[in-house]
C-alpha positions, 0 to 999 in steps of 0.5 A, a space after each residue: 500500500 502506498 503512503 497516500 493509500 494509508 493516509 486514506 485508510 487512516 482518514 476513513 477509520 477516523 471518520 467512522 470512529 468520530 461518527 460512532 462517538 457522535 451517535 453514542 453521545 446523541 443516543 444519551 440525549 435523545 428522548 424519542 424512543 424510535 429516534 433513539 433506537 434508530 441512532 443506536 442502530 446507526 452506531 452498531 452498524 458503524 462499528 460493524 463497518 469499522 470491524 469489517 474494514 479492519 478485518 479486510 486490512 488484516 487479511 481476515 476477510 470472511 465470506 458472509 
């Protein structure tokens, strides 16, 4: 992987981490149950996406 590609990967992972943090923070503040559930689901999906990305980078891609 080139240096530029590594910078892209680092940036993408940073964005996923930041988005998950935002979702987790807003989940604590949201009062509406359906909106709260939606944002919690977004947080879980973001974590799943990050883990899949990390598995691909580590050569542990699974056949799901």
